[in-house]
C-alpha positions, 0 to 999 in steps of 0.5 A, spaced: 494 733 449 494 734 456 490 730 461 485 733 466 485 731 473 479 727 473 481 723 467 488 722 471 484 719 477 480 714 472 487 712 469 490 710 475 484 707 478 483 702 472 491 701 473 490 699 480 484 695 478 488 691 473 494 690 478 489 687 483 486 682 478 493 680 476 495 679 483 488 675 484 489 670 478 496 669 480 494 667 487 489 662 485 494 659 480 499 658 486 494 654 490 493 649 484 494 642 488 501 640 487 501 632 488 509 632 487 510 637 492 506 633 497 509 627 495 516 629 496 514 633 503 511 626 505 517 622 503 522 627 507 518 626 513 517 619 513 525 619 512 526 623 518 521 619 522 524 612 520 531 615 522 529 616 529 527 609 529 532 603 531 527 597 533 526 594 526 521 589 528 517 594 531 512 597 526 508 604 527 501 603 527 497 609 530 498 615 534 494 616 540 490 622 542 494 628 544 500 624 543 505 626 537 509 619 536 507 613 533 505 607 537 508 600 535 506 593 534 510 587 532 511 582 526 505 578 527 500 584 527 496 585 521 498 592 520 506 590 520 507 591 512 504 598 511 510 602 514 515 598 510 510 599 504 510 606 505 517 607 505 518 603 499 513 608 496 517 614 499 523 611 496 520 610 489 517 617 489 524 620 491 529 616 489 533 617 496 537 611 497 537 612 505 530 611 504 531 605 501 536 602 506 530 604 511 525 600 507 529 594 507 531 594 514 523 594 516 522 589 511 527 584 513 523 582 519 517 580 516 520 574 512 518 570 518 511 571 516 512 567 509 514 561 513 510 560 519 503 557 519 497 561 517 493 563 522 489 569 519 488 572 512 492 578 513 499 575 510 497 579 503 497 585 507 503 584 511 508 581 506 505 583 499 505 591 501 512 590 504 516 585 500 511 586 494 513 593 493 520 592 495 521 586 489 517 591 484 522 596 485 529 592 486 528 586 483 531 582 489 531 575 488 530 573 495 524 578 496 521 574 490 522 567 494 519 570 500 513 572 496 512 565 493 513 562 500 508 567 503 503 565 497 503 558 499 502 559 506 496 564 505 493 558 500 493 553 506 487 557 509 483 555 502 477 551 503 475 548 496 468 546 499 466 553 501 471 556 495 474 561 499 480 563 504 478 562 511 479 569 514 479 568 521 480 561 524 480 564 531 473 567 530 469 561 527 466 560 534 462 567 533 462 567 525 463 559 523 467 559 517 468 566 515 470 570 509 471 578 510 471 583 504 478 585 506 480 579 504 479 581 497 486 585 498 490 579 499 488 575 493 493 580 489 499 576 492 496 569 490 495 572 483 502 575 482 505 568 485 501 564 479 504 569 474 511 568 477 513 561 478 508 559 483 503 553 482 497 555 477 492 553 483 494 559 486 490 563 481 484 558 481 483 559 488 484 566 488 479 567 482 474 562 486 475 566 492 473 573 488 467 569 485 464 567 492 465 574 495 462 577 489 456 572 490 455 572 497 458 578 500 456 584 495 449 585 497 444 587 492 444 594 494 451 595 492 454 595 499 458 589 502 457 585 508 464 585 512 463 578 514 460 572 510 459 566 514 459 559 511 457 552 512 464 549 512 461 542 511 457 544 505 459 550 503 452 553 503 452 561 505 449 562 511 449 570 512 452 576 512 455 580 519 458 586 520 464 586 525 467 593 524 461 597 521 455 600 524 450 594 523 450 588 518 446 592 513 449 598 513 455 601 509 462 601 512 466 606 509 473 602 509 469 595 507 466 599 501 473 601 499 476 594 500 471 592 495 472 597 490 480 596 490 479 588 490 474 587 485 478 592 480 484 587 481 481 581 480 478 583 473 485 586 472 488 579 473 482 574 470 479 579 465 472 576 468 468 582 466 463 580 472 469 583 477 469 589 473 462 590 473 462 589 481 468 594 482 464 599 478 457 598 482 461 599 488 465 605 486 459 608 484 455 607 490 460 610 494 460 616 490 453 617 490 453 617 498 459 621 499 459 627 503 461 634 499 468 634 502 470 627 499 472 624 506 467 619 508 464 618 515 466 611 518 460 608 516 455 611 511 449 609 516 451 612 523 445 615 525 450 620 529 452 623 522 454 629 521 457 628 528 460 621 527 468 620 526 471 620 519 475 615 516 481 618 512 483 611 511 477 609 507 478 615 502 485 613 501 483 606 499 478 608 495 482 613 491 487 607 490 481 603 487 479 608 483 485 609 480 486 602 478 479 602 476 480 608 471 486 604 468 482 598 466 475 601 463 475 602 456 470 608 456 474 615 456 468 618 460 468 613 465 476 613 465 475 621 467 470 620 472 474 615 476 480 619 475 477 626 477 474 622 483 480 619 486 484 626 485 479 629 489 479 625 494 487 625 494 486 633 494 482 633 500 486 628 504 492 633 502 488 639 505 490 642 512 484 639 515 487 632 514 494 632 513 498 632 519 504 637 518 508 638 524 502 635 529 505 628 529 509 623 526 504 620 521 502 623 515 494 623 515 489 625 521 482 622 522 482 615 521 477 610 524 479 603 526 474 599 529 469 604 532 464 598 535 470 596 540 472 604 541 479 602 538 483 607 534 477 612 533 479 619 530 487 618 530 492 617 525 493 609 523 498 607 518 494 604 513 491 610 511 498 613 510 500 607 506 494 608 501 495 615 501 502 614 499 500 609 494 495 614 491 500 620 491 505 615 487 499 613 482 497 620 481 504 623 480 505 617 474 498 619 471 500 626 471 507 625 467 504 620 462 497 622 462 494 616 462 491 612 468 496 607 472 495 600 473 500 598 479 502 591 478 
């Protein structure tokens, strides 16, 4: 049977249409987010940057506007542990021994923090992010000794009358005895130490700190104060403040992230359901107020929104916190809810709008440090990279095991 010309044209048209459809599906499939690919690219970039650095007691902190290279801080800066910590995640992801060597070199100078009298609560950020990840991955006994010493040093800031760790001794003139929401993240060092040869009192004071924070710094609107002020003599809660947020009763994005993550860890370590309920409240409130593109403005109540700066670091912290939370809740629908939310934040951070690529030495663009002081606004900041790497590592493990990963 012969095919007439009109029929032939129709057949050719249908064949082209089918090929076009197949090509379109193929393009869409190749665009599916590949967390392992992004993680390996990040590890390679960090390896190259670290190889160019020769002063191991100087640590990347931020990249200023219109610059390409990191600016550095010393050992005692609260951000000093994030760079070696991120290198440990890069080593974990890649298995590259050269990255391990770099992580070890940048971790070593922080030993002094464990044996120096405490003048702030950030010992957990400085030592647990660096030595903690190093010990988790290598089992180095020297690292363990340093971690235990650091926990004892942090514990010296605890006031049994107030029931919390003093965050900023230098700010007592302004806030009296103060405890900040960020400090929830430093409790993990104390919980870890109590389980690994340290004094049991470390567990007790960490739990007390979490309870007091839950009672006084977590607000009834399911947001948090940045700072809680207490009477040092009586333990009475005086009032809440902001320090880095827009206003005392506003919702500072990164502070909300510290709360989500910190209370999830407190539940993991104590089994106290009140901590789990608090983490859920804070997480759900964050999700309810989040912009459609999944990256928060630096403060959810800045009246300049949508012309206010974003905070990629907050998105990275919350992603880690929600992966942690997903590994703790029993309800499968809740578990999926938090995994899906966290993964959407990691995907947003991995987009061309936020991943720096060749723009500079950092991994992420668009973080905001201390907006009220006009400090580190809309720039790369090292703790954004640290928690971004952690979130990617968590997501990769989740993809391989098909279950949420609790990092301990």
